[in-house]
C-alpha positions in Angstrom: 1.7 32.8 109.5 0.5 34.7 106.7 2.2 37.9 105.5 0.0 40.7 104.4 0.7 43.3 101.9 1.1 45.8 104.6 3.9 43.7 106.2 5.6 43.3 102.9 5.6 47.0 102.4 6.7 47.9 105.9 9.2 45.6 107.4 9.0 45.3 111.2 12.5 44.4 111.8 14.4 46.8 113.8 17.7 45.8 112.3 16.6 46.8 108.8 18.1 50.0 107.2 15.4 52.5 106.4 17.4 53.8 103.4 17.4 50.4 101.6 14.1 49.3 100.2 12.7 45.8 100.6 13.5 43.2 98.0 9.9 43.0 96.9 9.8 46.7 96.3 13.0 46.5 94.2 11.6 43.6 92.2 8.2 45.2 91.5 9.9 48.5 90.7 12.3 46.8 88.3 9.3 45.0 86.5 7.4 48.2 86.1 10.6 50.0 85.0 11.3 47.2 82.4 7.7 47.4 81.1 7.9 51.2 80.8 11.3 51.0 79.2 10.1 48.5 76.6 7.0 50.6 75.9 9.1 53.8 75.5 11.7 51.9 73.5 9.2 50.4 71.0 6.5 53.1 70.8 7.6 56.5 72.1 11.2 56.6 71.0 10.6 55.7 67.3 7.8 58.3 67.1 10.1 60.8 68.9 13.0 59.9 66.5 10.6 60.2 63.5 9.5 63.6 64.6 13.0 64.8 65.2 14.1 63.4 61.8 11.1 65.1 60.1 12.0 68.4 61.8 15.7 68.0 60.9 14.7 67.4 57.2 12.3 70.3 57.3 15.0 72.6 58.7 17.5 71.3 56.2 15.0 71.8 53.4 14.3 75.3 54.6 18.0 76.0 54.8 18.5 74.7 51.3 15.6 76.8 50.1 17.1 79.8 51.9 20.5 79.2 50.3 18.8 78.8 46.9 16.8 82.0 47.4 20.0 83.8 48.6 21.8 82.6 45.5 18.9 83.7 43.3 18.9 87.1 45.0 22.6 87.4 44.5 22.2 86.5 40.8 19.3 89.0 40.4 21.4 91.6 42.2 24.3 91.0 39.9 21.9 91.1 36.9 20.4 94.4 38.1 23.9 95.9 38.7 24.9 94.8 35.2 21.8 96.3 33.7 22.4 99.5 35.7 25.9 99.7 34.4 24.7 99.1 30.9 22.0 101.7 31.3 24.6 104.2 32.6 26.8 103.5 29.7 23.9 103.9 27.3 22.9 107.1 29.0 26.5 108.4 28.7 26.5 107.5 25.0 23.2 109.2 24.4 24.5 112.3 26.2 27.6 112.3 24.1 25.6 111.8 21.0 23.3 114.7 22.0 26.3 116.9 22.7 27.9 116.1 19.3 24.5 116.6 17.6 24.1 119.9 19.4 27.5 121.1 18.4 26.8 120.1 14.8 23.5 122.0 14.9 25.2 125.0 16.5 27.9 125.0 13.8 25.3 124.7 11.1 23.3 127.5 12.6 26.4 129.7 12.8 27.3 128.9 9.2 23.7 129.8 8.1 23.8 133.0 10.2 27.2 133.9 8.6 25.8 133.2 5.1 22.7 135.2 5.9 24.8 138.1 7.2 27.0 138.0 4.1 23.9 137.9 1.9 22.3 140.8 3.8 25.6 142.7 3.6 25.8 142.1 -0.1 22.2 143.2 -0.6 22.8 146.3 1.5 25.9 147.1 -0.6 23.9 146.7 -3.8 21.1 148.8 -2.5 23.5 151.5 -1.3 25.3 151.5 -4.7 21.9 151.8 -6.5 20.9 154.7 -4.2 24.3 156.3 -4.7 24.0 156.0 -8.5 20.5 157.4 -8.3 21.7 160.3 -6.1 24.6 161.0 -8.5 22.2 161.1 -11.5 19.8 163.4 -9.6 22.7 165.6 -8.4 24.1 165.8 -11.9 20.8 167.0 -13.2 20.5 169.6 -10.5 24.1 170.7 -10.6 23.8 170.9 -14.4 20.6 173.0 -14.1 22.3 175.2 -11.5 25.4 175.5 -13.6 23.4 176.5 -16.6 21.5 179.1 -14.6 24.7 180.4 -13.2 26.4 180.5 -16.6 23.4 182.1 -18.2 23.3 184.7 -15.7 27.0 185.3 -15.9 27.2 185.3 -19.7 23.8 186.8 -20.0 22.7 184.4 -22.5 20.3 181.6 -22.4 22.3 178.3 -22.7 19.4 176.1 -21.9 18.1 175.9 -25.4 21.5 175.6 -26.9 22.9 172.2 -28.1 26.2 172.9 -26.5 24.6 173.2 -23.1 24.6 169.4 -22.4 28.2 169.1 -23.5 29.2 172.0 -21.2 27.4 170.4 -18.3 29.1 167.0 -18.9 32.5 168.7 -19.1 31.8 170.6 -15.9 30.8 167.4 -14.1 33.8 165.6 -15.4 36.0 168.4 -14.0 34.1 168.1 -10.7 34.7 164.3 -10.5 38.4 164.8 -11.3 38.7 167.4 -8.5 36.8 165.1 -6.0 39.1 162.1 -6.8 42.2 164.2 -6.3 40.9 165.2 -2.8 
């Protein structure tokens, strides 16, 4: 009696449980499973583990680079903030310097304007005094001439040619000045 493959695969016994496979099936399945397990254990699993380790290292490297870049960014941000604070302080100092310089220039200009006004006032006073003296001299001559004309006509003599005429005019003017100072 020879048993064929078909009989091995399909038992003919009625008492056999259809849920439990035949012993030959279990043995051949175990051999194939063992071969596949050894193949996966020796070939696939080391490559898979190597790939996972490489990815882990790459991710850790990227994380380290990201942390380093973040630290550099934080340092640059701190440097920029320090530079901005320094620039603000320098700008405030420049503004204060400009204000002080402006105040000094304004004070200097006021002083120059005051000196110029005093000089112009003094010049005007001198000019007024000179014009006043000129007017006094001119008026003296006219008043003297008028006084001589009046005196000549009153006395009926010609005092213009007389030597006493100029002394009379001077006396008359002196009397006028005394009268004007009293008033």
